[in-house]
C-alpha positions as CSV (number, residue, x, y, z in Angstrom):
1,M,294.4,-84.1,66.7
2,A,295.0,-86.9,64.2
3,N,293.8,-89.7,66.5
4,E,290.8,-87.7,67.7
5,N,289.7,-87.1,64.1
6,Y,288.5,-90.7,64.0
7,M,286.3,-90.4,67.1
8,R,283.4,-88.7,65.3
9,T,280.3,-88.1,67.4
10,Y,277.1,-86.2,67.1
11,T,273.8,-85.5,68.7
12,M,270.7,-84.1,67.0
13,K,267.5,-82.9,68.7
14,C,264.3,-82.2,66.7
15,G,260.9,-81.0,67.8
16,K,258.6,-78.0,68.1
17,K,259.6,-75.2,70.4
18,G,258.2,-76.2,73.9
19,G,256.7,-79.4,72.5
20,K,257.6,-83.1,72.2
21,G,260.7,-84.0,70.3
22,F,263.4,-86.7,69.9
23,E,267.1,-87.0,70.1
24,I,269.5,-89.3,68.2
25,G,273.2,-89.8,68.1
26,N,275.9,-90.3,70.8
27,I,273.6,-89.4,73.6
28,H,275.1,-91.6,76.3
29,S,278.5,-92.6,75.0
30,D,280.9,-91.8,72.2
31,A,281.1,-95.6,71.5
32,E,277.3,-96.3,71.1
33,T,275.9,-97.3,67.8
34,T,274.2,-94.4,66.0
35,L,272.2,-93.7,62.9
36,H,274.0,-92.7,59.8
37,V,274.0,-88.9,59.4
38,S,275.4,-86.5,56.8
39,F,275.2,-82.7,56.9
40,S,276.3,-79.6,55.1
41,V,275.9,-76.2,56.9
42,E,276.6,-72.8,55.4
43,K,277.0,-69.7,57.5
44,C,277.8,-66.2,56.5
45,D,278.0,-62.6,57.8
46,V,274.8,-61.5,56.0
47,E,271.3,-60.6,57.0
48,S,269.7,-63.5,55.1
49,P,269.4,-66.7,57.1
50,N,272.1,-69.4,57.3
51,T,271.1,-72.7,55.6
52,A,271.8,-76.4,56.0
53,K,271.0,-79.8,54.5
54,I,270.9,-82.9,56.7
55,Q,270.5,-86.5,55.6
56,V,269.5,-89.2,58.2
57,W,269.0,-92.9,57.4
58,N,266.4,-95.1,59.0
59,L,264.5,-92.7,61.3
60,S,261.5,-94.3,63.0
61,D,258.0,-93.5,61.8
62,S,257.3,-91.6,65.0
63,N,260.4,-89.4,64.6
64,L,259.5,-88.7,60.9
65,K,256.1,-87.5,62.1
66,I,257.8,-85.0,64.5
67,L,260.0,-83.8,61.7
68,D,257.0,-83.1,59.5
69,S,255.3,-80.9,62.1
70,K,255.1,-77.2,61.4
71,D,258.1,-75.1,62.3
72,C,260.1,-78.1,63.7
73,I,263.4,-77.0,65.2
74,V,266.7,-78.9,64.7
75,E,269.8,-78.6,66.9
76,L,272.8,-80.4,65.6
77,K,276.1,-80.8,67.6
78,A,279.1,-82.6,66.2
79,G,282.8,-83.1,67.1
80,Y,285.2,-85.7,68.4
81,G,284.7,-88.0,71.4
82,N,282.9,-86.0,74.2
83,N,283.9,-82.7,72.7
84,N,280.8,-81.7,70.7
85,T,279.8,-78.1,69.8
86,L,276.6,-76.7,68.3
87,I,277.0,-76.3,64.6
88,L,273.4,-75.7,63.6
89,A,270.1,-74.5,65.1
90,G,267.2,-73.7,62.9
91,N,263.8,-74.5,61.5
92,V,263.0,-77.4,59.1
93,T,261.8,-76.0,55.8
94,S,261.3,-79.2,53.9
95,V,261.5,-83.0,54.5
96,I,261.8,-85.7,51.9
97,T,262.1,-89.5,52.7
98,V,263.0,-91.9,49.9
99,P,264.0,-95.6,49.8
100,E,267.6,-96.4,49.4
101,N,268.2,-100.1,48.8
102,A,267.2,-101.8,52.1
103,D,267.3,-98.5,53.9
104,R,265.3,-95.2,53.7
105,M,267.0,-91.8,53.7
106,T,265.4,-88.6,55.0
107,E,266.7,-85.3,53.7
108,M,265.8,-82.1,55.4
109,E,266.6,-78.5,54.6
110,V,267.0,-76.2,57.6
111,M,267.0,-72.4,57.8
112,D,268.5,-70.5,60.8
113,G,265.9,-68.1,62.3
114,R,263.3,-68.8,59.7
115,V,260.3,-68.5,61.9
116,E,261.6,-65.4,63.7
117,L,262.4,-63.6,60.5
118,R,259.3,-64.7,58.6
119,D,256.6,-64.5,61.3
120,T,257.5,-62.0,64.0
121,V,255.6,-58.8,63.7
122,I,256.2,-56.3,66.5
123,C,254.7,-53.1,67.8
124,L,257.1,-50.9,69.8
125,S,256.4,-47.4,71.2
126,I,259.0,-45.9,73.5
127,N,258.7,-42.3,74.7
128,G,261.6,-40.0,75.6
129,S,265.3,-40.5,75.1
130,V,266.2,-44.2,74.4
131,N,269.5,-46.0,73.8
132,C,269.5,-48.1,70.7
133,K,271.0,-51.0,72.7
134,D,267.7,-51.1,74.7
135,I,265.7,-51.1,71.4
136,Y,267.8,-54.1,70.1
137,K,267.0,-56.0,73.3
138,K,263.3,-55.3,73.1
139,I,263.2,-56.4,69.5
140,A,265.1,-59.7,70.4
141,K,262.6,-60.3,73.3
142,K,259.7,-59.9,70.9
143,M,261.3,-62.4,68.5
144,G,262.0,-64.8,71.3
145,V,265.7,-65.2,70.7
146,P,268.9,-64.2,72.5
147,I,271.0,-61.4,71.3
148,T,274.8,-60.8,71.6
149,F,276.7,-57.6,71.0
150,A,280.4,-57.2,70.0
151,G,282.4,-55.8,72.9
152,D,283.5,-52.6,71.0
153,L,280.1,-51.4,69.9
154,L,278.8,-47.9,70.4
155,F,275.1,-47.2,70.5
156,K,273.4,-44.0,69.5
157,K,270.5,-42.5,71.3
158,M,267.1,-41.5,69.9
159,S,266.1,-38.3,71.8
160,N,262.5,-38.4,70.6
161,G,261.8,-42.0,71.3
162,F,261.2,-44.9,69.0
163,S,257.9,-46.1,67.4
164,Y,257.6,-49.0,65.0
165,T,255.0,-51.5,63.8
166,G,255.9,-54.3,61.3
167,K,258.3,-57.2,60.7
168,A,261.0,-57.5,63.4
169,K,263.7,-58.0,60.8
170,N,262.9,-54.6,59.3
171,A,263.2,-53.0,62.8
172,L,266.6,-54.6,63.2
173,Q,267.7,-53.2,59.8
174,K,266.5,-49.7,60.8
175,I,268.4,-49.6,64.1
176,A,271.5,-51.2,62.6
177,K,271.6,-48.6,59.8
178,Y,271.0,-45.8,62.2
179,C,274.0,-46.9,64.4
180,G,276.2,-48.1,61.6
181,H,276.1,-51.7,62.8
182,R,275.6,-55.1,61.1
183,W,273.3,-57.8,62.2
184,S,272.8,-61.5,61.4
185,I,271.4,-64.6,63.0
186,Q,273.8,-67.3,64.1
187,N,272.5,-70.5,65.6
188,Q,269.2,-68.8,66.6
189,T,271.0,-65.9,68.2
190,I,271.0,-62.3,66.9
191,Q,274.5,-61.0,66.5
192,I,275.3,-57.3,66.4
193,T,278.8,-56.1,65.2
194,W,280.5,-53.3,63.4
195,P,280.7,-54.0,59.7
196,G,283.8,-56.0,59.0
197,R,284.7,-56.4,62.7
198,A,284.8,-59.4,65.0
199,V,282.1,-60.2,67.6
200,S,284.7,-61.1,70.2
201,A,288.3,-60.5,71.0
202,R,288.7,-64.2,71.7
203,G,290.6,-66.0,69.0
204,F,291.3,-69.6,67.7
205,L,294.7,-70.9,66.7
206,L,294.8,-72.8,63.4
207,N,297.9,-74.6,62.3
208,S,298.9,-78.1,61.3
209,E,298.8,-79.2,65.0
210,T,295.3,-77.8,65.8
211,G,293.5,-78.9,62.6
212,L,294.5,-76.8,59.7
213,I,294.8,-78.9,56.5
214,S,295.7,-78.2,52.9
215,I,297.3,-75.0,51.7
216,P,295.3,-71.7,52.2
217,K,294.1,-70.1,49.0
218,R,294.2,-66.3,48.5
219,I,290.8,-64.7,47.9
220,T,289.2,-61.3,47.5
221,I,285.6,-60.6,48.7
222,G,283.7,-57.7,47.1
223,S,282.1,-55.0,49.2
224,T,279.2,-56.2,51.3
225,S,277.9,-52.8,52.3
226,D,278.4,-49.1,51.5
227,M,280.5,-48.9,54.6
228,E,283.2,-51.3,53.4
229,E,285.7,-51.7,50.6
230,S,286.7,-55.0,49.0
231,L,288.7,-57.1,51.4
232,T,291.3,-59.7,50.9
233,G,291.9,-62.9,52.8
234,W,292.2,-66.7,52.5
235,E,290.1,-69.8,52.0
236,I,291.2,-72.4,54.6
237,E,290.2,-75.9,55.4
238,Y,290.4,-77.5,58.9
239,F,289.1,-80.5,60.8
240,L,285.5,-79.9,62.0
241,N,285.4,-77.4,64.8
242,G,282.0,-76.0,65.4
243,A,283.3,-73.6,68.1
244,I,284.7,-71.4,65.3
245,G,281.8,-69.3,64.0
246,V,281.0,-66.3,61.8
247,N,282.8,-63.1,62.9
248,D,285.1,-65.0,65.2
249,V,288.9,-64.3,65.0
250,V,291.3,-67.0,63.9
251,K,295.1,-66.8,64.1
252,I,296.5,-68.8,61.2
253,Q,300.0,-70.2,61.1
254,S,301.0,-71.7,57.8
255,A,303.6,-71.6,55.0
256,T,301.4,-69.1,53.0
257,A,299.0,-67.4,55.4
258,N,299.9,-66.0,58.8
259,G,298.2,-63.6,61.2
260,Y,294.8,-62.7,62.6
261,F,291.7,-62.9,60.4
262,R,287.9,-62.6,60.8
263,V,285.7,-65.5,59.7
264,Y,283.4,-64.1,57.0
265,K,281.9,-67.4,55.9
266,V,282.1,-71.0,56.9
267,T,280.8,-74.3,55.5
268,I,280.7,-77.3,57.8
269,D,280.5,-80.7,56.1
270,G,280.3,-84.1,57.9
271,D,279.3,-87.7,57.6
272,N,279.7,-89.9,60.6
273,M,280.3,-93.0,58.5
274,E,282.6,-91.9,55.7
275,G,284.0,-89.0,53.7
276,D,284.9,-85.6,55.0
277,W,284.4,-84.2,58.5
278,M,285.7,-80.7,58.0
279,C,285.2,-76.9,57.7
280,T,285.9,-74.6,54.8
281,A,286.1,-71.0,55.8
282,Q,286.7,-67.7,54.1
283,V,288.6,-65.5,56.4
284,L,289.4,-61.8,55.8
285,E,292.2,-59.6,56.9
286,I,291.3,-57.5,59.9
287,K,292.1,-53.9,59.0
288,A,292.6,-51.3,61.7
289,Q,290.1,-48.4,62.0
290,P,292.1,-45.8,63.9
291,K,289.2,-43.3,64.2
292,L,286.7,-45.9,65.5
293,D,289.2,-47.5,67.8
294,K,290.2,-44.1,69.2
295,K,286.6,-43.2,69.8
296,V,285.8,-46.5,71.4
297,D,288.8,-46.2,73.7
298,R,287.9,-42.6,74.7
299,V,284.3,-43.6,75.5
300,K,285.4,-46.7,77.4
301,N,287.8,-44.7,79.5
302,S,285.2,-42.0,80.2
303,G,282.8,-44.6,81.5
304,T,279.8,-43.2,79.7
305,I,279.0,-46.4,77.8
306,S,279.3,-49.9,79.2
307,K,281.3,-52.3,77.1
308,K,280.2,-55.4,78.9
309,R,279.1,-58.1,76.4
310,T,275.4,-59.0,76.8
């Protein structure tokens, strides 16, 4: 891991959805000369959009014009060598370009799902009995974004149908509250989970050999909903790994923290020329919920609800 940490690579695509755009970075080779890029991405398990700040030096005039277009989308991948993963996808909310000695620096602020949450107004009318999972899918389709469900979710039915007109995000809140779920947007994808539970059973190992650095710090996160109590966990630092996202599971092996934890918040900082190239995450202890687990297992075994991840 130590040697690979010096092979920093990135690609960044920018442009309007379905329109003309541009791409910079290590497009053809991990050894090619690239523009100087610096970024800070913050993601969290909340309904408000994830945010990021990106700085790029010496973009062409034509590329700056594309960045200035309304609702421009940015996709940023970063990693080591040929192993890049998506760390950010969202809409540009502001762009500022300033001279910096002989260069010029462009700073952009990005918001994940900004257009979908701000602009999408839907009208849904479904008669008869309807499963809330189907309502989720219809809302996501109206928003024009993918949706992913945690594998252990249960979905209530609305026996008298569902009717709604208004902002799509409010419809998501309504269904999530009715089912006891939590939703957020991660990299332009709607994510539905139980409050305080992981989105997938897949886990990532973090120790000194796989990227964990510094000493984990003990933390306590206050209640984030009326369905949760305050939770304890750790703040950890590790070499940049965009594959580890919000609500993923990490297994930590260290002198102070050991065990399985859920990623509640992660900040990804990078500069392809200098400084840090790392992640700082707040991870919370995964507490068992015997009543829920027993119910999920009973439903799974009865075969009345599919647990296949969509």
